MARMAR-263191 format. One record per atom (N, C-alpha, C): x, y, z. Coordinates in Angstrom, 3 decimals, padded with zeros to 6 digits, always signed. Atoms other than C-alpha are relative to their C-alpha. Example, Ala and Ser with C-alpha at 12.3 -4.5 7.8 and 13.67 -1.06 7.14 Angstrom:
BEGIN
xx	yy	zz
+000.890	-001.190	+000.000
+012.300	-004.500	+007.800
+000.900	+001.200	+000.000
-000.820	-001.190	-000.060
+013.670	-001.060	+007.140
-000.770	+001.090	+000.730
***
This chain:
BEGIN
xx	yy	zz
-000.937	-000.338	+001.597
+110.732	+108.440	-007.918
+000.198	-001.872	-000.523
-000.019	+001.749	+000.988
+110.829	+105.047	-010.357
+001.462	+000.928	-001.469
-000.549	+000.111	+000.758
+114.194	+104.401	-012.161
-000.115	-000.804	-001.168
+000.213	+001.290	+001.117
+114.212	+102.540	-015.510
+001.812	+000.058	-000.552
-001.202	+000.322	+000.690
+117.528	+100.747	-016.389
-000.076	-000.938	-001.431
+000.354	+000.234	+000.891
+118.097	+100.391	-019.889
+001.579	-000.409	-000.414
-001.460	+000.218	+000.856
+121.485	+098.158	-021.043
+000.220	+000.109	-001.693
-000.406	-000.685	+001.804
+122.869	+099.108	-024.869
+000.965	-000.132	+000.114
-000.917	+000.609	+000.414
+125.052	+097.232	-026.292
+000.320	+000.001	-001.544
+000.074	-000.117	+001.538
+125.225	+098.305	-030.110
-001.472	+000.064	-000.443
+001.987	-000.022	+000.321
+121.900	+099.671	-030.239
+000.298	+001.049	-001.006
-000.304	-001.500	+000.712
+123.188	+102.687	-032.499
-001.681	+000.333	-000.976
+001.965	-000.638	+001.387
+118.922	+102.205	-034.733
-000.587	-000.409	+001.382
+001.074	+000.042	-000.743
+117.345	+101.491	-031.394
-000.089	+000.701	+001.640
-000.709	-000.910	-001.174
+118.923	+103.650	-028.587
-001.037	+001.135	-000.198
+000.432	-001.976	-000.019
+117.519	+107.392	-029.666
-001.242	-000.126	+000.438
+001.508	-000.239	+000.926
+113.943	+106.216	-030.781
-000.396	-000.169	+001.375
+000.739	+000.322	-000.990
+113.565	+104.092	-027.835
-000.209	+000.826	+001.612
-000.223	-000.768	-000.783
+115.174	+106.712	-025.254
-000.956	+001.096	+000.375
+000.461	-001.223	+000.419
+112.906	+109.389	-026.454
-001.430	-000.315	+000.204
+001.309	+000.533	+000.189
+109.653	+106.860	-026.499
-000.395	-000.160	+001.596
-000.148	+000.712	-001.549
+110.493	+105.683	-022.849
-000.265	+001.854	+001.094
-000.250	-001.048	-001.384
+111.113	+109.263	-021.133
-001.199	+001.010	-000.277
+000.940	-000.417	+000.314
+108.008	+110.912	-023.124
-001.213	-000.605	+000.749
+001.353	+000.791	-001.120
+105.628	+107.924	-021.542
+000.064	+000.437	+001.082
+000.290	-000.056	-001.209
+106.726	+108.744	-018.292
+000.010	+000.928	+000.197
+000.586	-001.571	+000.280
+106.225	+112.589	-018.629
-001.341	-000.186	+000.280
+001.796	-000.048	-000.135
+103.002	+111.973	-018.963
-000.960	-000.282	+000.451
+000.213	+000.497	-001.167
+102.494	+109.986	-016.393
+000.578	+000.803	+001.580
+000.266	-000.539	-001.286
+103.232	+112.879	-013.964
+000.677	-000.625	+001.031
-000.219	+000.608	-001.347
+105.517	+111.172	-011.499
+001.881	+000.220	-000.376
-001.521	-000.289	+000.351
+109.743	+111.879	-011.270
+000.713	-001.377	+000.026
-001.047	+001.179	+000.584
+111.827	+109.535	-013.199
+001.260	+000.004	-000.322
-001.137	-000.238	+000.570
+115.296	+108.860	-014.540
+000.041	-001.346	-000.683
-000.522	+001.557	+000.837
+116.209	+106.217	-017.324
+001.611	-000.040	+000.507
-001.366	+000.371	+000.465
+119.676	+104.897	-016.950
+000.250	-000.932	-001.133
-000.341	+001.331	+000.979
+121.013	+103.611	-019.909
+001.717	+000.048	+000.391
-001.392	+000.061	-000.646
+124.088	+101.722	-019.181
+001.247	-000.508	-001.343
-000.926	+000.367	+001.033
+126.195	+101.097	-022.363
+001.509	-000.678	+000.378
-000.824	+001.425	-000.210
+128.466	+097.737	-022.401
+001.114	-000.120	-001.266
-000.721	+000.609	+000.886
+131.135	+097.277	-024.885
-000.279	+000.209	-001.228
+000.558	-000.160	+000.877
+129.662	+098.441	-027.731
+001.260	+000.416	-001.228
-000.495	+000.061	+000.703
+131.234	+098.688	-031.195
+000.330	+001.728	-001.217
+000.685	-001.005	+000.770
+129.157	+101.407	-032.878
-000.136	+001.685	+000.540
-000.234	-001.261	-000.642
+128.136	+105.116	-032.518
-001.194	-000.085	+001.580
+000.752	-000.001	-001.060
+126.154	+103.619	-029.102
+000.314	+001.428	+001.232
-000.018	-000.452	-001.284
+128.245	+105.546	-026.366
-000.007	+001.366	-000.617
-000.470	-001.551	+000.130
+128.381	+108.807	-028.492
-001.839	+000.397	+000.072
+001.149	-000.190	-000.275
+124.415	+108.588	-028.759
-000.751	-000.061	+001.421
+000.849	-000.440	-001.009
+123.250	+107.762	-025.382
+001.177	+001.429	+000.700
-000.379	-000.883	-000.326
+126.060	+110.629	-024.489
-000.975	+001.216	-000.402
+000.787	-000.741	+000.320
+124.210	+112.910	-026.533
-001.808	+000.094	+000.563
+001.012	+000.416	-000.991
+120.974	+111.596	-024.989
-000.466	+001.186	+001.329
-000.295	-000.214	-001.161
+121.909	+112.988	-021.869
+000.135	+001.870	+000.054
-000.184	-001.667	+000.324
+122.250	+116.569	-023.412
-001.513	+000.063	-000.557
+001.460	-000.551	+000.946
+118.554	+116.163	-025.137
-000.765	+000.078	+000.728
+000.438	+000.349	-001.311
+116.804	+114.515	-022.142
+000.612	+000.496	+001.050
-000.852	+000.195	-001.337
+118.045	+115.789	-018.708
-000.967	-000.694	+000.954
+000.513	+000.884	-000.489
+115.843	+112.887	-017.327
+000.938	-001.336	-000.295
-000.937	+000.954	-000.164
+118.482	+110.357	-018.726
+001.397	+000.465	+000.477
-001.563	+000.370	-000.329
+121.935	+109.324	-017.591
+000.729	-001.145	-000.873
-000.624	+001.178	+000.600
+124.375	+107.566	-019.016
+001.263	-000.422	+000.394
-001.473	+000.667	-000.711
+127.438	+105.000	-017.595
-000.050	-001.233	-000.933
-000.481	+000.651	+001.519
+129.346	+102.860	-019.843
+001.137	-000.764	+001.108
-001.215	+001.102	-000.799
+131.614	+099.689	-018.908
+000.651	-000.415	-001.238
-001.132	-000.031	+001.225
+134.473	+098.560	-021.290
-000.704	-001.148	-000.737
+000.045	+001.616	+000.693
+132.917	+094.920	-021.854
-001.399	+000.005	-000.021
+001.544	+000.297	+000.033
+129.962	+093.780	-023.507
-000.380	-000.868	+000.941
+000.007	+000.458	-000.883
+128.104	+092.655	-020.554
-001.636	+000.049	+000.040
+001.904	-000.317	-000.007
+124.037	+092.358	-020.665
-000.180	+000.042	+001.725
+000.634	+000.279	-001.066
+123.373	+090.988	-017.008
+001.318	+001.299	+001.112
-000.928	-001.238	-000.623
+126.802	+093.004	-015.725
-000.847	+001.664	-000.072
+000.379	-001.391	+000.044
+125.182	+096.142	-017.211
-001.601	+000.520	+000.867
+001.137	-000.774	-000.642
+121.942	+095.694	-015.561
+000.314	-000.104	+001.198
-000.486	+000.181	-001.296
+123.865	+094.903	-012.209
+000.401	+001.884	+000.390
-000.585	-001.396	-000.414
+125.512	+098.489	-012.606
-001.157	+000.683	-000.073
+001.766	-001.029	+000.442
+122.311	+100.112	-013.833
-000.984	+000.317	+001.748
+000.833	+001.036	-001.375
+120.542	+098.369	-010.456
+000.586	+000.967	+001.208
-000.834	-000.944	-001.025
+123.437	+099.874	-008.109
-000.290	+001.450	+000.098
-000.090	-001.102	-000.246
+123.595	+103.048	-009.510
-001.438	+000.710	-000.084
+001.900	-000.840	+000.315
+119.351	+103.931	-009.907
+000.662	+000.387	+001.322
+000.116	-000.621	-001.029
+118.280	+106.491	-007.555
-001.484	-000.487	+000.770
+001.241	-000.130	-000.275
+114.877	+105.926	-007.599
-000.272	-001.260	+000.992
+000.943	+000.897	-000.861
+112.394	+103.962	-004.897
-000.595	-001.817	-000.733
+000.199	+000.946	+000.649
+111.489	+101.582	-007.665
+000.749	+000.040	-001.306
-000.893	+000.633	+001.418
+113.527	+099.868	-010.794
-000.644	-000.604	-000.706
+000.327	+000.563	+001.260
+112.121	+098.783	-014.123
+000.951	+000.257	-000.718
-000.663	+000.287	+000.954
+113.908	+097.143	-016.102
-000.292	+000.009	-001.223
-000.151	+000.145	+001.197
+113.853	+097.351	-019.663
+000.930	-000.682	-000.998
-000.491	-000.107	+001.551
+115.184	+096.369	-023.226
+000.172	+000.868	-000.902
-000.582	-001.193	+001.462
+116.427	+099.010	-025.727
-001.494	-000.829	-001.102
+000.799	+000.122	+001.178
+114.210	+096.995	-028.094
-001.209	-000.905	+000.897
+001.462	+000.169	-000.838
+111.307	+095.915	-025.535
-000.378	+000.415	+001.391
+000.300	-000.981	-001.302
+109.749	+097.716	-023.204
-001.945	-000.188	+000.267
+001.126	+000.278	-000.146
+105.989	+097.592	-021.971
-000.680	+000.998	+001.521
+000.541	-000.777	-001.196
+104.047	+100.582	-020.297
-001.222	-000.645	+000.484
+001.050	+000.972	-000.749
+101.001	+098.289	-019.739
+000.358	-000.459	+001.255
-000.844	+000.572	-001.332
+103.287	+096.393	-017.624
+000.026	+000.824	+000.925
-000.409	-000.806	-001.299
+104.452	+098.812	-015.908
-000.321	+000.512	+000.657
+001.036	+000.217	-000.647
+101.533	+100.074	-014.600
-000.216	-000.467	+000.451
+000.644	+001.338	-000.993
+100.114	+097.238	-013.255
+000.977	-000.645	+000.964
-001.024	+000.260	-000.686
+103.478	+096.400	-012.148
+000.030	+000.772	+001.825
-000.559	-000.930	-000.894
+103.893	+099.784	-010.037
-001.067	-000.374	+000.720
+001.098	+000.435	-000.281
+100.257	+099.247	-009.100
-000.401	-000.805	+001.402
+000.048	+000.978	-000.548
+100.600	+096.124	-007.855
+001.183	+000.287	+001.531
-000.809	-000.366	-001.101
+103.616	+096.984	-005.510
-000.267	+001.255	+000.410
+000.218	-001.368	-001.250
+102.754	+099.993	-003.953
-001.790	-000.602	+000.793
+001.148	+000.615	-001.094
+099.483	+098.200	-002.410
+000.555	-000.121	+001.516
-000.912	+000.194	-001.275
+100.172	+097.830	+001.098
+000.731	-001.378	+000.794
-001.440	+001.348	-000.059
+101.386	+094.542	+001.374
+000.210	-001.015	-001.486
-000.672	+000.255	+001.364
+102.552	+094.506	-002.612
+001.145	-000.523	-000.110
-001.708	+000.683	-000.281
+105.557	+092.218	-003.965
+000.733	+001.188	-000.102
-000.901	-000.223	+000.194
+108.621	+093.202	-003.804
+000.978	+000.254	-001.318
-000.669	+000.322	+001.471
+109.540	+092.027	-007.857
-001.551	-000.001	-000.393
+001.322	+000.917	+001.670
+107.050	+091.960	-010.855
+000.605	-000.146	-000.869
-000.546	+000.168	+001.102
+108.240	+090.108	-013.309
-000.696	-000.408	-000.863
+000.807	-000.273	+000.818
+106.880	+090.563	-016.885
-000.152	-002.164	-000.717
-000.295	+001.437	-000.013
+106.144	+086.365	-017.523
-000.344	-000.327	-001.689
+000.433	+000.303	+001.511
+106.149	+085.200	-021.209
-000.366	-001.227	+000.132
+000.656	+001.186	-000.014
+104.596	+081.887	-019.895
-001.180	+000.075	+001.107
+001.267	+000.062	-000.969
+101.467	+080.890	-018.117
-001.479	+000.573	-000.607
+001.330	-000.578	+000.893
+097.850	+082.020	-018.640
-000.397	+001.532	-000.113
-000.407	-001.317	+000.502
+097.890	+085.113	-020.315
+000.563	+000.881	-000.564
-001.293	-000.867	+000.639
+100.839	+085.319	-021.485
+000.224	-000.321	-001.872
+000.012	-000.049	+001.118
+101.405	+085.436	-025.374
+001.717	+000.299	-000.292
-000.819	-000.057	+000.610
+104.477	+084.692	-026.892
+000.210	-000.304	-001.592
+000.239	+000.017	+001.580
+104.760	+085.214	-030.567
+001.720	-000.168	-000.717
-001.575	+000.297	+000.476
+109.004	+084.707	-030.989
-000.022	-001.370	-001.123
-000.066	+001.192	+001.068
+109.991	+082.102	-033.080
+000.076	-001.116	+001.076
+000.383	+001.824	-001.575
+109.699	+078.172	-031.403
+001.607	+000.063	+000.323
-001.721	+000.269	-000.321
+113.864	+077.807	-031.417
-000.581	+000.776	+001.557
+000.278	-000.540	-001.064
+112.972	+080.807	-028.538
-000.263	+000.024	+001.151
+000.766	+000.658	-000.884
+110.014	+079.859	-026.980
+000.453	-001.398	+000.672
-000.552	+001.108	-001.005
+111.615	+076.263	-026.303
+000.511	+000.396	+001.130
-000.631	+000.127	-000.921
+114.567	+077.526	-024.910
-000.617	+000.531	+001.728
+000.719	-000.635	-001.246
+112.646	+079.584	-022.427
-000.507	-001.065	+001.020
+000.465	+000.877	-000.550
+110.454	+077.062	-021.658
+000.639	-001.281	+001.268
-001.150	+001.160	-000.506
+113.508	+074.594	-020.814
+000.904	+000.665	+000.785
-000.715	-000.692	-001.275
+115.234	+076.820	-018.982
-000.559	+000.473	+001.560
+000.725	-000.178	-001.527
+112.461	+077.885	-016.465
-000.315	-001.347	+000.469
+000.439	+000.925	-000.230
+111.332	+074.132	-015.849
+001.741	-000.136	+000.848
-001.803	+001.029	-000.844
+115.597	+073.434	-015.003
-000.279	+001.014	+001.696
+000.008	-000.969	-001.170
+114.978	+076.707	-012.535
-001.197	-000.851	+000.917
+001.268	+000.202	-000.538
+111.449	+075.702	-011.333
+000.650	-001.866	+000.954
+000.115	+001.193	-000.609
+112.531	+071.729	-010.531
+001.726	-000.439	+000.498
-001.322	+000.002	-000.458
+116.515	+072.405	-009.868
+000.317	+000.878	+000.724
-000.315	-001.417	-000.698
+116.446	+075.823	-008.314
-000.840	+000.081	+001.394
+001.197	-000.266	-000.836
+112.793	+075.588	-006.477
-000.558	+001.453	-000.264
+000.567	-001.328	+000.426
+112.146	+079.070	-008.485
-001.515	-000.497	+000.171
+001.335	-000.171	+000.317
+108.545	+079.448	-007.471
-000.920	+001.026	-000.945
+000.845	-000.886	+000.705
+107.727	+082.509	-009.827
-000.054	-000.859	-001.542
+000.372	+000.937	+001.190
+107.028	+081.548	-013.821
+001.122	+000.402	-000.893
-001.035	-000.400	+000.535
+109.994	+083.719	-015.123
+000.779	+000.669	+000.913
-001.464	-000.684	-000.630
+113.620	+085.436	-014.541
+000.246	+000.879	-000.759
-000.445	-000.691	+000.708
+114.736	+087.337	-017.442
-001.740	+001.008	-000.872
+001.293	-001.121	+000.648
+112.755	+090.334	-019.363
-000.224	+001.111	+001.032
+000.264	-000.819	-001.015
+111.073	+093.292	-018.060
-000.456	-000.574	+000.914
+000.048	+000.122	-001.320
+110.427	+093.766	-014.473
+000.287	+001.402	+000.960
-000.220	-001.456	-001.255
+110.070	+096.294	-011.535
+000.234	-000.459	+000.945
-000.266	+000.937	-001.692
+111.728	+095.663	-008.189
-000.321	+001.358	+000.572
-000.649	-001.233	-000.937
+112.023	+097.898	-004.846
+001.554	-000.066	+000.186
-001.501	-000.188	-000.005
+115.084	+099.224	-004.281
+000.961	-000.369	+000.732
-000.653	+000.229	-001.373
+116.211	+099.250	-000.934
-000.152	-001.734	+000.482
-000.272	+001.458	-000.476
+114.990	+095.671	-000.070
+001.182	-001.063	-001.158
-000.710	+000.561	+000.810
+117.118	+094.171	-003.296
+001.566	+000.730	-000.420
-001.202	-000.600	+000.820
+120.050	+096.675	-003.728
+001.424	-000.855	+000.739
-001.214	+001.178	-000.900
+122.409	+093.849	-001.019
-000.018	-001.169	-001.151
+000.033	+001.548	+000.710
+121.296	+091.248	-002.724
+000.632	-000.059	-001.625
-000.735	-000.439	+001.270
+122.335	+092.770	-006.135
+001.164	+000.104	-000.229
-001.754	-000.102	-000.352
+125.710	+093.564	-004.721
+000.422	-001.338	-000.230
-000.979	+001.309	-000.105
+126.302	+089.905	-003.946
-000.189	-000.785	-001.199
+000.096	+000.711	+001.201
+124.929	+088.528	-007.165
+001.853	+000.015	-000.499
-001.484	+000.059	+000.436
+128.340	+087.089	-009.195
+000.120	-000.527	-001.414
+000.036	+000.282	+001.520
+126.989	+086.049	-012.371
-000.850	+001.303	-000.704
+000.638	-000.962	+000.862
+126.624	+088.680	-015.049
-000.401	-001.001	-002.092
+000.117	+000.220	+001.125
+125.980	+088.024	-019.096
-001.679	-000.513	+000.491
+001.282	+000.543	+000.333
+122.981	+085.657	-019.148
-001.087	+000.088	+001.269
+000.290	+000.624	-001.179
+122.300	+085.229	-015.590
-000.263	+000.797	+001.453
+000.431	-001.708	-001.386
+121.861	+088.688	-013.351
-001.696	-000.392	+000.179
+001.803	+000.157	-000.362
+117.984	+088.399	-013.500
+000.150	-001.142	+000.854
-000.439	+000.864	-000.647
+118.413	+084.829	-012.703
+000.533	-000.040	+001.419
-000.994	+000.140	-001.270
+120.586	+084.882	-010.018
-000.711	+001.146	+001.071
+000.627	-001.435	-000.477
+118.838	+088.669	-008.555
-001.305	-000.826	+000.756
+000.839	+000.570	-000.318
+115.621	+086.597	-008.409
-000.192	-001.322	+000.871
+000.489	+000.587	-000.639
+116.270	+083.777	-006.994
+001.023	+000.245	+001.770
-000.578	-000.374	-001.374
+118.657	+084.964	-003.950
-001.143	+001.003	+000.826
+000.853	-000.867	-001.114
+115.230	+087.522	-003.019
-000.974	-001.192	-000.118
+000.651	+001.109	-000.754
+113.030	+084.205	-002.562
+000.490	-000.628	+000.650
-000.460	+000.723	-001.324
+115.330	+082.464	-000.529
+000.700	+001.107	+000.990
+000.526	-000.801	-000.941
+115.358	+085.589	+001.770
-001.323	+000.495	+000.222
+001.690	-000.336	-000.907
+111.643	+085.845	+001.988
-000.228	+001.000	-000.804
+000.634	-001.082	-000.170
+111.098	+088.514	-000.021
-001.396	-000.510	-001.347
+001.129	+000.509	+000.549
+107.527	+088.381	-002.222
+000.264	+000.686	-001.424
-000.785	-000.098	+001.104
+108.444	+088.064	-005.860
-002.052	-000.698	-000.575
+001.665	+000.131	+000.510
+104.694	+088.006	-008.175
+000.775	+000.068	-001.531
-000.234	-000.212	+001.194
+104.484	+087.872	-012.174
-001.185	+000.341	-000.663
+001.448	-000.935	+000.798
+101.924	+090.099	-014.807
+000.437	-001.053	-000.682
-000.239	+000.482	+001.664
+101.689	+087.809	-018.131
-000.006	+001.108	-000.719
-000.275	-001.209	+000.543
+103.066	+090.027	-020.639
-000.348	-000.753	-001.705
-000.023	+000.741	+001.468
+102.976	+089.463	-024.951
+001.043	+000.661	-000.504
-001.742	-000.443	+000.956
+106.122	+089.320	-026.636
-000.479	-000.237	-000.916
+000.143	+000.011	+001.078
+106.842	+090.198	-029.981
+001.669	+000.336	-000.536
-001.857	-000.227	+000.288
+110.330	+089.796	-031.702
-000.032	+001.123	-001.310
-000.351	-000.664	+000.743
+111.201	+093.080	-033.013
+000.629	-000.533	-001.264
-001.085	+000.951	+001.371
+114.188	+091.196	-035.051
+001.029	-000.839	+000.962
-000.280	+001.244	+000.019
+116.171	+088.221	-035.177
+000.971	+000.240	+001.456
-000.812	-000.179	-001.180
+118.341	+087.602	-031.532
+001.308	-000.008	-000.726
-001.060	+000.107	+000.460
+121.642	+088.389	-032.055
+001.275	-000.915	+000.535
-001.504	+000.975	-000.166
+123.407	+085.872	-030.248
-000.364	-001.105	+000.099
+000.575	+001.082	+000.427
+122.892	+082.173	-031.485
-000.467	-000.603	+001.058
-000.370	+000.882	-001.302
+121.450	+079.959	-029.232
+000.615	-001.260	+000.245
-001.149	+001.166	+000.086
+123.607	+077.156	-030.164
+001.323	+000.499	+001.121
-000.872	-000.619	-000.690
+126.151	+079.160	-028.546
-000.145	+000.211	+001.554
+000.533	-000.292	-001.528
+123.984	+080.676	-025.617
-000.294	-001.486	+000.930
+000.986	+001.598	-000.725
+122.528	+077.013	-024.650
+001.397	-000.325	+001.294
-000.656	+000.593	-001.086
+125.990	+075.554	-023.399
+000.783	+000.686	+001.131
-000.221	-000.827	-001.103
+127.128	+078.836	-021.467
-000.551	+000.511	+000.968
+001.032	-000.111	-000.899
+124.051	+079.142	-019.946
-000.203	-001.327	+001.003
+000.313	+001.137	-001.079
+123.881	+075.764	-018.391
+001.586	-000.107	+000.232
-001.281	+000.118	-000.462
+127.827	+075.981	-017.638
-000.607	+001.229	+001.117
+000.255	-001.067	-001.474
+126.530	+079.411	-015.144
-000.934	-000.375	+000.332
+001.326	+000.669	-000.819
+123.180	+077.373	-013.990
+000.956	-001.235	+000.770
-000.614	+001.260	-000.420
+125.603	+074.641	-013.170
+000.950	+000.662	+001.074
-000.714	-000.785	-000.843
+128.252	+077.273	-011.020
-001.007	+000.829	+001.109
+001.201	-000.855	-000.842
+125.481	+079.142	-009.800
-001.193	-001.459	+001.252
+000.598	+000.853	-000.955
+123.539	+076.123	-008.100
+001.362	+000.298	+000.790
-001.110	+000.305	-000.655
+127.080	+075.055	-006.964
-000.072	+000.871	+001.556
-000.420	-001.332	-001.437
+127.505	+078.756	-004.864
-001.099	+000.219	+000.715
+001.214	+000.031	-000.205
+123.930	+078.598	-004.247
-000.102	-001.262	+001.473
-000.406	+000.729	-000.803
+124.393	+075.534	-002.565
+001.035	+000.262	+001.230
-001.380	-000.260	-001.090
+127.815	+076.228	-000.568
-000.615	+001.097	+000.520
+000.369	-001.438	-000.562
+126.208	+079.785	+000.558
-000.582	-000.912	+001.270
+000.569	+000.752	-001.522
+123.297	+077.574	+002.517
+000.299	-001.055	+000.927
-000.842	+000.785	-000.992
+125.827	+075.634	+004.350
+000.301	+000.510	+000.896
***
């Protein structure tokens, strides 16, 4: 059983087509699955579209949070998912070739517990604007040298085993920009096997969050996360 978690905040233009495409692709793979749409704090027609999708597509479930919080939506969707495996897709970015490769890797006898789609490293192609690529590189280096992160990336698409990650996801304190990061850091510290598969990233639309607003918020969150993990280790 596969659960696909898709956060959705003000996604009235993307949510319907994305959900239909994901459902059609998974139906063609002859596997049991669900798509968990987590609407969070939308002010457009996204909530109504999400509810309508549950009538159109029996595999779709719609959840809702009152405030816009990408990380919080991921956490909520993950904890509510029922599949043995959970895939995290964005409404404007999903990759079925990655999904197939990640599921195949996890299903090996000694397969990983988490497979992330790496935007950096050998084989990865990142065609986004240079400011976003730069932020990704700097963020990854901070995690590597400041937190001891072993995997190349934490954000974006990924596939994980639900059972060994559920308690770790419940323990995560930081939403918004850092849920993915905290979850993978906790997984590595718990001794779980985390691996990466290079992906191709193309920008379908400009970022809706200003980089210059996001950087200080993320850096403050990282400092708090570093302190929290250090205290837990004592």
